[in-house]
C-alpha positions, 0 to 999 in steps of 0.5 A: 500500500502506498504511503498517503501524503499531501505534497502541498502541505508543509506545516513545519519550518525547514531550511535549505543550506548553501550548496558548494561545488568547484567543477560546476553548478546549475541552479534552477526552479526544477530539480530534473532540469538542474541535474540535466545541466549538470550532466552536460557539464560532466560530459565535457560541456561548458556553462553555456552548454549546461544553460541551454540544456537546462533551459530546453529541459525546463520547457518540458518539466515546467511547461506552466512557465515557459515553452518552445514558443518562449522568449529569453535573455542571457548574460554570459561571462566568458574570458573575463567579459560579460556578453548580453543576448536579447532573445525576444521577438518582434510584433508580426508585420500584420499586427498593428493598432488599426488591425487590433481595433478593427478586431474589436479591442479598443483599450488593450490587446487581449491576454489570450488567443492569436492576437498577443503572440509575437515572434518566439525568440528562444529556439534561435537564441539557444542555437546562437548561444551554442554557436558562439560559446558552446563546446558540444553540438546542439543534438547532444545538449538538447538530448536530456530534454528530448528524453524527458519529453519522450519517456516522461517525468514525475510531476513536482508539487509546485508544477502540479499546483500551477498546472491545475490552476491554469487548467481550471482557468482555461476550462472557463475561458477557452471556448474557441477551436483554436484552443483545442490543442492546448487541452489535447497537449496539456490535459489529454485526460480532461484534467491537469496531471497530479503531483507524482504522476508521470507526464510525457509529450511526444510532440514536444520531443519531435519538435526539440529533435528538429530544432537540435538537428537543424540548429533551430532553422526548421522552427524559423524557415522549415516545416515547423515554420510552415505548421505555425504559419498554417495554424495562424492563418486558419484561425485569423492570427497575425503571425506568419512564416515571413515574420519567423524568417526575419527574426534573429537574436541580438547581441547587446552591450549589458548596462550597469550601475556601481553599487557600494563597490560592486557592479550590477548588470542587466540587459538593456531595454526592451527589458525592464532591468533598467528599473532595478538599476535606477532603484539601486542608483536612488538607494545608493544615496542612503546608508543602510545599517539594519535590514529588518527596519521600517526605514529600510523597507520604506526607502526601498519601496519608495525608490522602487515605485519611482523607478518603476513608474519611469520604466513603465513610461519609457521602456520599449524597443530601444529604437523607439525610446525617447530617453536613454538608459544613461539619462535614467541612470545619471547621478543628477536624475537619481538625486532628483528622484531621491529628493521625492522620498519623504517619511510618508508613502507617495503616489509615484509619477513619472519623472523627466530625465535628461534627454538622451508564470517565467523560469530562471537558471544560473550555470557555472563551470570549473573554468570560470564561465558563468551564465544568467539565463531567463526564459518565459511564455509571459503569463504561465502557459502564455497565449493558450495557443499550442500548435497541434502535435508539436508541443509548442505553446506560444507566448503572449508578449504582445499583451504588453503593447499599448494601443495609445499611439502617443505612448512610447510602448505603442504597438507597431509592426516589427517592434519589440515590446516592453519585456518583463524577463531580466537576468542579473549579474554581479561583478567586482572590479574585473572579477565575476561574482556571479549570476542571479535572478528572480522570475515573476513578471513585474516582480522581477526588478523588485526581486533584483533590488532586494537580492542585491541589497541582501547580499551587498548591504546586509551580507547574507549568503545566497540562500538566505538572500533568497529566503528573506521575506519579500515585498512587492509594490503593485500600484499607487500606495499598494504593497503586498508583503509575504506572511513571513514578514514580521507583523510589527514591520507591516504595521509600521509601514501602514502607519507611513501611509502604505496600503499593506496587503498580506499574501498567503501564497509566496508564488507571486513574489518570484522564484530566484536562484544565485551562484556566487564564485570565489575569485581566489579559489573558484569555489561556487556557492549556490542558492535556490528558492523555497517558493518553488521546486528548485535545486542547486546541482553541484559537482 
């Protein structure tokens, strides 16, 4: 007889320790994916190969957050230099404000369906990372993901929770024929898979094989592209094969700010990493001596609000930005924004600077190469559109576009939208400290700020920096806090005018990972979230 237990119930406090390794390490939100990346390291691959293997595996073993139809971003440390890859796709050429309004959407793009789908960047980004920095062929690197898709894997607790939530929601919302393939792929038995049940996806495996064998070209120019094109034509979507053919990931120069002797790095716009950097720039003007104090929390929240409201106004495809990242990160503008922070909570307004459901993984090898990588469908399973028989769940990034023609992030054909997913990286002098990230929509820059301050200001180890109770500003004066935040601090914030909402579920506060490298010994120290099924796999 099987032992009965509830995989969602944890009534007693528990603790993760920091994980140490020397030859290699992979930290991510799903144990099987972390171990797949570690296996690639042991087979002679480097950190870049391990990151690609882990990312591909996550499309199989955590489909509630990402998929083959995702976008991605990467920060890659190789030979003493940090490289940035923007793997986000553009709006289809047929997708315009006029087209969307003619379809009946006056205020915003829909959340689900064919309309919010932009060109998926992930497959070609995998291939580009492999081409530029990898050691092993893509056929070998994607093999663990293919094996799990073909042979199956036991569903983990957090995965089962979000899968069931998506199924419940989609069962109510998705009535059109274009959504039928989602249910056939992810709920073939008329329900979501339960914790511990085996799950496999043969169509997903077949697609990954074709991506591996063609270095992703089949997805953009071959039979897979034809399948995507035909499906979108059948249901009057906007994405076409010529949009896929035109796409290439972009190598970009990472942006950074200096923060108390460290350099904090992010991908430049269209990603929202700029928000984290602006908030840190504002906060560097203060001295923080106590982490768990109302003064520290108040200033963090206020700086975050000011940076976020700027980001929401100005961040978009860089060719359409009306201000430069340098302007938003300038000393003079940080001082101007800092002076707005008082003793009471403010309702933020954009400034005028001088003109000028996601997965995260961190990987490192014994040679000093390190990768900060993030990949996402945006909202859980994304648009709800799955190309039949392929396992390809399409993202819904286009939902972030504005239909206001005067807004910086207004929809235009061929344009990249404001993007929520952001990998982070920390350096000191000429040395890499390591990759970090916190997934979770608009929580991400807020998580970055909290993790960096926990590390630099308050000297917490990587696991403790992630375990610390989090807050999340949403709008106006509303701030959500985890239930583990001491109640006297929540009450004190309320007295300062913050509208404090205590959350029972830690999921919305993000799921992060960290790997720090000791510059002298090369020893790696890793942490992962208690808010997810995560694991640090070390060698």
